[in-house]
C-alpha positions as CSV (number, residue, x, y, z in Angstrom):
1,M,56.9,-68.4,31.0
2,T,57.8,-65.3,32.9
3,T,54.2,-64.9,34.0
4,F,54.0,-68.5,35.1
5,A,57.2,-68.1,37.2
6,T,55.9,-64.9,38.7
7,D,52.5,-66.5,39.5
8,T,54.2,-69.6,41.0
9,A,56.4,-67.4,43.2
10,T,53.3,-65.5,44.3
11,V,51.5,-68.6,45.3
12,F,54.6,-70.1,46.9
13,S,54.9,-66.9,49.1
14,R,51.3,-66.9,50.0
15,E,51.4,-70.6,51.1
16,L,54.7,-70.2,53.0
17,R,53.7,-67.1,55.1
18,P,51.4,-69.2,57.4
19,V,54.1,-71.6,58.0
20,L,56.7,-68.9,59.0
21,R,54.1,-67.1,61.2
22,D,53.3,-70.4,63.0
23,P,56.3,-72.7,62.9
24,F,54.7,-74.9,65.5
25,S,52.7,-76.5,62.7
26,V,56.0,-78.0,61.4
27,I,56.8,-79.4,64.8
28,F,53.2,-80.8,65.2
29,S,53.4,-82.9,62.0
30,M,56.6,-84.4,63.4
31,L,55.1,-85.7,66.7
32,Q,54.3,-89.1,65.3
33,P,57.6,-89.8,63.6
34,L,59.5,-88.6,66.7
35,L,57.3,-90.9,68.8
36,F,58.3,-93.8,66.6
37,L,61.9,-92.8,66.9
38,A,61.7,-92.7,70.7
39,L,59.8,-96.0,71.0
40,F,61.6,-98.0,68.3
41,A,65.2,-96.8,68.6
42,P,65.7,-98.5,72.1
43,L,64.5,-101.7,70.6
44,L,67.2,-101.7,67.8
45,P,70.1,-104.1,68.3
46,D,73.1,-102.3,69.9
47,T,76.1,-102.9,67.6
48,G,78.3,-100.3,69.3
49,D,79.0,-98.3,66.1
50,G,75.7,-96.5,65.7
51,S,74.8,-98.6,62.6
52,A,71.2,-99.2,63.9
53,L,70.5,-95.4,64.0
54,Q,72.3,-95.0,60.6
55,W,69.6,-97.4,59.2
56,F,66.6,-96.1,61.2
57,V,67.0,-92.3,61.2
58,P,66.8,-91.8,57.3
59,G,63.6,-93.8,57.4
60,I,62.2,-91.5,60.1
61,V,63.1,-88.5,57.9
62,V,61.1,-89.9,55.1
63,M,58.3,-90.8,57.4
64,S,58.1,-87.2,58.6
65,C,58.0,-86.1,55.0
66,L,55.2,-88.6,54.2
67,F,53.1,-87.7,57.1
68,G,53.3,-83.9,56.7
69,T,53.1,-83.7,52.9
70,S,50.3,-86.3,52.4
71,A,48.0,-84.3,54.8
72,T,48.8,-80.9,53.4
73,G,45.7,-81.1,51.0
74,A,43.6,-80.4,54.1
75,N,44.7,-76.8,53.9
76,L,43.3,-76.6,50.4
77,L,40.1,-78.4,51.5
78,F,39.6,-75.7,54.2
79,E,40.0,-73.0,51.6
80,I,37.5,-74.7,49.4
81,Q,35.0,-74.9,52.2
82,T,35.4,-71.2,53.2
83,G,35.4,-69.9,49.6
84,S,39.0,-68.7,49.6
85,H,40.0,-71.2,46.9
86,E,37.2,-69.9,44.6
87,R,38.5,-66.4,44.8
88,M,42.0,-67.6,43.8
89,L,40.5,-69.4,40.8
90,V,39.0,-66.1,39.5
91,S,42.1,-64.2,40.0
92,P,44.6,-63.5,37.1
93,L,46.9,-66.2,38.5
94,S,47.5,-69.1,36.1
95,R,45.9,-72.4,37.1
96,P,49.1,-74.5,36.9
97,A,50.8,-72.0,39.2
98,L,48.2,-72.5,41.8
99,I,49.3,-76.2,42.2
100,V,53.0,-75.8,41.4
101,G,53.4,-73.0,43.9
102,R,51.6,-74.9,46.6
103,A,53.6,-78.1,45.9
104,L,57.0,-76.3,46.0
105,K,56.1,-74.9,49.4
106,E,56.2,-78.4,50.8
107,I,60.1,-78.4,50.4
108,V,60.5,-75.9,53.3
109,P,58.8,-77.8,56.1
110,M,60.5,-81.0,54.9
111,F,64.0,-79.4,55.2
112,A,63.2,-78.0,58.6
113,Q,61.9,-81.4,59.9
114,A,64.9,-83.3,58.5
115,V,67.3,-80.9,60.2
116,I,65.5,-81.2,63.6
117,I,65.5,-85.0,63.4
118,V,69.1,-85.3,62.5
119,L,70.2,-82.8,65.3
120,V,68.1,-84.7,67.8
121,T,69.8,-88.0,67.0
122,I,73.5,-86.9,66.6
123,P,74.0,-86.9,70.4
124,F,72.9,-90.6,70.5
125,G,75.4,-91.7,68.0
126,F,74.0,-90.8,64.6
127,E,76.9,-90.0,62.2
128,L,76.1,-87.2,59.7
129,H,77.7,-87.2,56.3
130,V,76.9,-83.7,55.1
131,G,77.4,-84.3,51.3
132,G,75.2,-87.4,51.2
133,A,72.6,-85.8,53.5
134,L,72.3,-82.7,51.1
135,V,71.8,-85.0,48.1
136,A,69.3,-87.0,50.1
137,L,67.3,-83.9,50.8
138,V,67.2,-83.0,47.1
139,I,65.8,-86.4,46.2
140,L,63.3,-86.1,49.1
141,A,62.3,-82.6,47.9
142,L,61.3,-84.1,44.5
143,F,59.2,-86.7,46.2
144,C,57.6,-84.1,48.4
145,V,56.6,-82.0,45.5
146,G,54.9,-84.9,43.8
147,L,53.2,-86.2,46.9
148,G,52.1,-82.7,47.8
149,S,50.5,-82.2,44.4
150,L,48.7,-85.5,44.7
151,S,47.4,-84.5,48.2
152,Y,46.1,-81.2,46.7
153,T,44.5,-83.2,43.9
154,L,42.7,-85.4,46.4
155,A,41.4,-82.3,48.2
156,L,40.1,-80.9,44.9
157,A,38.4,-84.3,44.2
158,A,36.9,-84.5,47.7
159,R,35.8,-80.8,47.8
160,N,33.1,-80.6,50.5
161,K,33.4,-84.2,51.6
162,E,36.2,-83.9,54.2
163,W,35.8,-87.5,55.3
164,T,36.6,-88.7,51.8
165,F,40.0,-86.9,51.9
166,W,41.0,-88.4,55.2
167,A,39.7,-91.9,54.4
168,V,41.8,-92.1,51.2
169,Q,44.8,-90.5,52.8
170,Q,44.9,-92.9,55.8
171,T,44.1,-95.9,53.8
172,L,47.1,-95.4,51.5
173,L,49.5,-93.9,54.0
174,F,50.3,-96.8,56.3
175,P,50.5,-99.5,53.6
176,L,53.1,-97.3,51.7
177,L,55.0,-96.7,55.0
178,L,55.1,-100.4,56.0
179,L,55.9,-101.8,52.5
180,A,58.8,-99.3,52.2
181,G,60.5,-100.9,55.2
182,I,60.7,-97.7,57.1
183,L,60.2,-99.2,60.5
184,L,61.2,-102.9,59.9
185,P,63.3,-104.5,57.1
186,I,61.4,-106.7,54.8
187,D,64.3,-108.7,53.5
188,N,63.0,-111.9,55.3
189,A,59.3,-111.1,54.6
190,P,57.1,-113.5,52.6
191,E,57.6,-113.4,48.8
192,W,54.2,-111.6,48.2
193,L,55.2,-108.9,50.6
194,R,58.6,-108.4,49.0
195,V,56.9,-108.2,45.5
196,A,54.5,-105.5,46.8
197,S,57.5,-103.6,48.3
198,H,59.3,-103.5,45.0
199,L,56.1,-102.0,43.4
200,N,56.1,-99.2,45.9
201,P,58.1,-96.2,44.7
202,L,58.7,-95.1,48.3
203,T,60.8,-98.2,48.8
204,Y,63.5,-96.9,46.4
205,V,63.4,-93.5,48.0
206,V,63.9,-94.9,51.5
207,D,66.8,-97.1,50.2
208,A,68.5,-94.2,48.6
209,E,68.0,-92.0,51.7
210,R,69.8,-94.7,53.8
211,A,72.6,-95.0,51.4
212,L,73.1,-91.2,51.1
213,F,72.9,-90.5,54.8
214,N,75.6,-93.1,55.2
215,G,77.9,-91.3,52.7
216,E,77.3,-93.5,49.7
217,L,77.0,-90.8,46.9
218,V,77.2,-92.9,43.8
219,S,75.4,-96.3,43.5
220,A,72.6,-98.0,41.8
221,T,70.5,-97.7,44.9
222,V,70.8,-93.9,44.8
223,G,70.0,-93.8,41.1
224,Y,66.8,-95.9,41.6
225,G,65.8,-93.6,44.4
226,L,66.3,-90.5,42.3
227,L,64.4,-92.0,39.4
228,A,61.5,-93.0,41.7
229,A,61.3,-89.6,43.3
230,A,61.5,-87.8,39.9
231,V,58.6,-90.0,38.5
232,V,56.5,-89.2,41.6
233,G,57.3,-85.5,41.3
234,V,56.5,-85.3,37.5
235,L,53.5,-87.4,37.7
236,G,52.1,-85.6,40.8
237,L,52.6,-82.2,39.1
238,W,51.0,-83.4,35.9
239,I,47.9,-84.8,37.6
240,G,47.6,-81.9,39.9
241,T,48.0,-79.3,37.1
242,K,45.4,-81.2,34.9
243,V,42.9,-81.3,37.7
244,M,43.5,-77.7,38.7
245,R,42.9,-76.5,35.1
246,R,39.5,-78.2,35.3
247,A,38.6,-76.8,38.7
248,S,35.5,-74.6,38.7
249,A,35.0,-71.4,40.7
């Protein structure tokens, strides 16, 4: 267990260093969510109490996490193509630590992106509830770890076929985003669309983020969101670890 923790910390540090050296990469992955924020926010109904932003901003925070974390497997794909990943496989580092350390790294960019989005929107009327926001980030961190692991797993499966990685990522990304009601509420959507939304774990995470960012710390909505994020986190790590164990140098 001590060796696994040490190996995980080593991989985490290795993966985090490029982000710290080039923080612009964090900003770049936020461009599309910020664009949605700039273009959609003026179209939201003005209620005079900032409630439209209270509904919309948590969804944009989740979108930023979704865009950045789902694409992070491209980094591993590059390492596979250049031979760097094969050198890691023959190192003394444990195979599970290779995926867990990478997945945990996704928490740092997510926190940075969330802070930037919230700071940008506060002058426009967004009300920050610090306690709820901190719990919301913990739930989102669980989701990011699982999603990051699944992205790395997809990269391991695609290997030298980069187009396969991006085809699957883009095919799944936008249906998940739209069915979660990030941009538009789906309360009045057709029945089949509401059923599909209830089958989407991201829906429960988004609902929990909105409740928490509005200061609602204890509720069934928050509980369902925590459960959904935990399931994605555990499932993603389990699948990623299993695939990494079988990876060949």
